[in-house]
MARGULO-229437 format. One record per residue: x, y, z of N, C-alpha, C in turn. Coordinates in pm, 1 decimal. Each point is the difference from the previous one (the first is absolute). Layout:
# MARGULO-229437
{n_px X	n_py Y	n_pz Z	ca_px X	ca_py Y	ca_pz Z	c_px X	c_py Y	c_pz Z}
...
END
This chain:
# MARGULO-229437
{n_px 8007.6	n_py 7808.4	n_pz 9923.4	ca_px -108.3	ca_py -29.9	ca_pz 50.7	c_px -116.6	c_py -64.4	c_pz -45.5}
{n_px 61.7	n_py -113.4	n_pz -56.7	ca_px -131.6	ca_py -81.5	ca_pz -80.7	c_px -144.4	c_py -83.9	c_pz 84.1}
{n_px 49.1	n_py -33.8	n_pz 82.2	ca_px -118.2	ca_py -14.3	ca_pz 100.0	c_px 7.7	c_py 56.8	c_pz 127.6}
{n_px -10.8	n_py 126.9	n_pz 0.7	ca_px -22.7	ca_py 99.1	ca_pz 104.5	c_px -120.4	c_py 85.5	c_pz -4.9}
{n_px -66.4	n_py 51.5	n_pz 105.0	ca_px -88.5	ca_py 66.9	ca_pz 15.9	c_px 30.4	c_py 136.1	c_pz 28.4}
{n_px -9.9	n_py 60.7	n_pz -33.0	ca_px 30.7	ca_py 174.3	ca_pz -11.1	c_px -83.4	c_py 93.4	c_pz 38.5}
{n_px 60.5	n_py 109.3	n_pz 72.6	ca_px -129.9	ca_py 126.2	ca_pz -20.6	c_px -10.0	c_py 64.3	c_pz -81.4}
{n_px -92.3	n_py 82.9	n_pz 0.4	ca_px -32.7	ca_py 103.6	ca_pz -111.6	c_px -48.7	c_py -91.8	c_pz -163.6}
{n_px -41.4	n_py -143.4	n_pz 51.1	ca_px -39.3	ca_py -80.5	ca_pz -79.5	c_px -158.5	c_py -54.2	c_pz 5.2}
{n_px -97.2	n_py 29.7	n_pz -84.7	ca_px -106.5	ca_py -59.5	ca_pz 7.9	c_px -8.8	c_py -152.0	c_pz 0.1}
{n_px -24.1	n_py -102.6	n_pz 41.4	ca_px -21.7	ca_py -118.8	ca_pz -30.6	c_px -129.4	c_py -62.6	c_pz 26.6}
{n_px -56.6	n_py -52.2	n_pz -97.5	ca_px -131.6	ca_py -76.4	ca_pz -7.4	c_px -21.7	c_py -139.3	c_pz -7.6}
{n_px -44.4	n_py -38.1	n_pz 142.0	ca_px -23.5	ca_py -153.3	ca_pz 13.3	c_px -156.1	c_py -48.9	c_pz 39.4}
{n_px 7.2	n_py -135.5	n_pz -74.9	ca_px -79.1	ca_py -110.5	ca_pz 34.3	c_px -9.8	c_py -116.7	c_pz 55.9}
{n_px -64.4	n_py -29.1	n_pz 105.6	ca_px 22.6	ca_py -111.3	ca_pz 15.1	c_px -110.9	c_py -129.6	c_pz -70.1}
{n_px 67.6	n_py -89.0	n_pz -78.3	ca_px -43.0	ca_py -60.1	ca_pz -137.9	c_px -123.8	c_py -120.6	c_pz 136.9}
{n_px 86.4	n_py -30.5	n_pz 81.2	ca_px -52.3	ca_py -123.4	ca_pz 102.3	c_px 60.5	c_py -64.3	c_pz 80.7}
{n_px -57.7	n_py -47.5	n_pz 106.8	ca_px 15.2	ca_py -22.4	ca_pz 122.5	c_px 10.0	c_py -181.2	c_pz -3.8}
{n_px 126.7	n_py -60.4	n_pz -21.8	ca_px 12.9	ca_py -145.5	ca_pz 27.1	c_px -35.3	c_py -101.6	c_pz 104.5}
{n_px 63.0	n_py 70.4	n_pz 121.4	ca_px -21.9	ca_py -48.3	ca_pz 106.1	c_px -6.6	c_py 58.5	c_pz 81.6}
{n_px -50.9	n_py -19.0	n_pz 171.2	ca_px -3.4	ca_py 48.7	ca_pz 104.0	c_px 159.0	c_py -15.3	c_pz 77.6}
{n_px 63.8	n_py 156.7	n_pz 40.3	ca_px 136.7	ca_py 8.9	ca_pz 47.7	c_px 2.2	c_py -71.0	c_pz 177.5}
{n_px 92.8	n_py 79.9	n_pz 13.8	ca_px 47.2	ca_py -107.8	ca_pz 138.9	c_px -171.4	c_py 93.6	c_pz 113.4}
{n_px 26.4	n_py -88.2	n_pz 95.3	ca_px -159.4	ca_py 93.8	ca_pz 95.1	c_px 50.5	c_py 46.5	c_pz 84.1}
{n_px 148.4	n_py 26.7	n_pz 27.2	ca_px 23.5	ca_py 82.4	ca_pz 73.3	c_px 194.7	c_py 63.5	c_pz -66.2}
{n_px 25.9	n_py 149.3	n_pz 51.7	ca_px 157.8	ca_py -4.8	ca_pz -46.9	c_px 74.4	c_py -73.7	c_pz 49.6}
{n_px 103.1	n_py 59.9	n_pz -93.8	ca_px 144.7	ca_py -127.8	ca_pz 88.1	c_px 140.2	c_py 99.1	c_pz -54.5}
{n_px 63.6	n_py -0.5	n_pz 65.8	ca_px 123.8	ca_py 83.9	ca_pz 22.9	c_px 78.4	c_py -114.8	c_pz -93.3}
{n_px 41.5	n_py 6.7	n_pz -162.5	ca_px 116.1	ca_py -83.1	ca_pz -41.5	c_px 104.0	c_py 55.4	c_pz 34.8}
{n_px 112.7	n_py -129.0	n_pz -29.0	ca_px 133.5	ca_py 33.3	ca_pz 27.4	c_px 54.3	c_py 88.8	c_pz -123.8}
{n_px 62.6	n_py 72.1	n_pz -49.1	ca_px 11.3	ca_py 50.9	ca_pz -92.0	c_px 133.1	c_py -71.7	c_pz -96.8}
{n_px 64.7	n_py -26.3	n_pz 100.7	ca_px 162.3	ca_py -145.4	ca_pz -57.1	c_px -79.9	c_py -127.8	c_pz -58.7}
{n_px -89.9	n_py -3.3	n_pz 62.5	ca_px -60.6	ca_py -154.5	ca_pz -93.4	c_px -137.9	c_py 3.6	c_pz -120.0}
{n_px 13.1	n_py -48.9	n_pz -109.4	ca_px -84.0	ca_py 22.8	ca_pz -101.8	c_px -116.3	c_py -16.7	c_pz 12.1}
{n_px -100.1	n_py 30.6	n_pz -60.6	ca_px -125.9	ca_py -56.3	ca_pz 25.2	c_px -14.7	c_py -156.5	c_pz -51.4}
{n_px -49.0	n_py -36.3	n_pz 70.0	ca_px -65.9	ca_py -146.6	ca_pz 11.2	c_px -46.1	c_py -76.4	c_pz -124.8}
{n_px -83.7	n_py 107.4	n_pz -60.1	ca_px -118.5	ca_py -75.1	ca_pz -106.4	c_px 44.7	c_py 127.0	c_pz -107.0}
{n_px -18.1	n_py -40.8	n_pz -149.0	ca_px -35.1	ca_py 100.6	ca_pz -91.8	c_px -105.2	c_py 37.8	c_pz -38.7}
{n_px -127.7	n_py -47.8	n_pz 91.1	ca_px -150.1	ca_py 13.3	ca_pz -43.8	c_px -44.6	c_py 138.0	c_pz 21.8}
{n_px -43.1	n_py 62.4	n_pz -77.8	ca_px -68.0	ca_py 144.3	ca_pz -2.9	c_px -163.3	c_py -49.2	c_pz 13.4}
{n_px -33.6	n_py 113.3	n_pz 109.9	ca_px -145.9	ca_py 21.8	ca_pz 38.5	c_px -70.0	c_py 77.5	c_pz -91.6}
{n_px 56.7	n_py 112.9	n_pz -61.8	ca_px -95.9	ca_py 76.8	ca_pz -30.9	c_px 91.8	c_py 86.1	c_pz -222.8}
{n_px -98.0	n_py -7.0	n_pz -73.1	ca_px 28.9	ca_py 31.9	ca_pz -103.9	c_px -29.6	c_py 109.8	c_pz -46.0}
{n_px 111.5	n_py 109.2	n_pz -7.5	ca_px -38.9	ca_py 98.7	ca_pz -16.7	c_px 129.8	c_py 76.7	c_pz -127.4}
{n_px -118.6	n_py 78.9	n_pz -55.4	ca_px 70.0	ca_py 86.1	ca_pz -123.1	c_px -7.6	c_py 153.5	c_pz 37.3}
{n_px 166.1	n_py -12.4	n_pz -44.1	ca_px 19.6	ca_py 217.8	ca_pz -6.1	c_px 11.0	c_py 35.5	c_pz -119.3}
{n_px -31.1	n_py 72.1	n_pz -45.9	ca_px 20.9	ca_py 94.8	ca_pz -71.8	c_px 41.3	c_py 119.2	c_pz 33.4}
{n_px 138.4	n_py 56.1	n_pz -59.4	ca_px 45.0	ca_py 129.7	ca_pz 20.4	c_px -54.4	c_py 94.3	c_pz -85.6}
{n_px -48.2	n_py 103.5	n_pz 41.9	ca_px -18.7	ca_py 83.7	ca_pz -150.9	c_px 84.9	c_py 131.5	c_pz 3.2}
{n_px 29.4	n_py -0.7	n_pz -122.0	ca_px 112.7	ca_py 130.6	ca_pz -48.5	c_px -89.5	c_py 174.4	c_pz 109.5}
{n_px 97.7	n_py 75.1	n_pz 11.4	ca_px -41.3	ca_py 125.2	ca_pz 30.8	c_px 0.4	c_py 64.5	c_pz -97.0}
{n_px -147.6	n_py 68.9	n_pz 0.8	ca_px -62.2	ca_py 102.3	ca_pz -91.0	c_px 23.2	c_py 157.6	c_pz 37.7}
{n_px 78.2	n_py 46.2	n_pz -100.4	ca_px 38.0	ca_py 137.8	ca_pz 18.8	c_px -85.8	c_py 133.0	c_pz -31.5}
{n_px -78.0	n_py 67.0	n_pz 94.9	ca_px -100.7	ca_py 80.9	ca_pz -48.3	c_px 55.7	c_py 182.4	c_pz 13.7}
{n_px 3.0	n_py 10.7	n_pz -105.7	ca_px 39.5	ca_py 157.2	ca_pz 15.0	c_px -107.1	c_py 88.3	c_pz -38.2}
{n_px 21.6	n_py 90.1	n_pz 175.3	ca_px -96.8	ca_py 70.1	ca_pz 2.6	c_px -9.0	c_py 167.5	c_pz -16.8}
{n_px -4.0	n_py 33.3	n_pz -92.9	ca_px 10.2	ca_py 148.2	ca_pz -48.3	c_px -84.4	c_py 85.1	c_pz 65.6}
{n_px 26.6	n_py 75.0	n_pz 144.5	ca_px -93.4	ca_py 127.9	ca_pz 50.9	c_px 74.7	c_py 89.0	c_pz 42.8}
{n_px -102.2	n_py 92.1	n_pz -40.7	ca_px 35.6	ca_py 161.8	ca_pz 19.6	c_px -37.7	c_py 58.5	c_pz 152.7}
{n_px 72.8	n_py 56.5	n_pz 55.3	ca_px -52.1	ca_py 68.7	ca_pz 148.1	c_px 28.7	c_py 116.9	c_pz -70.0}
END
């Protein structure tokens, strides 16, 4: 799963910039037709943080 978002993981994301305004109304693209453009409108930085195991010893 090289490029997957999986559950039970913590993802910290920040949007670095918005380059242009997107479409003014929603569209339903045909999944069999590739995107007409390679232009991107967001510059996003994603940092996947490792799990931290905390061992808590509790007496009851």
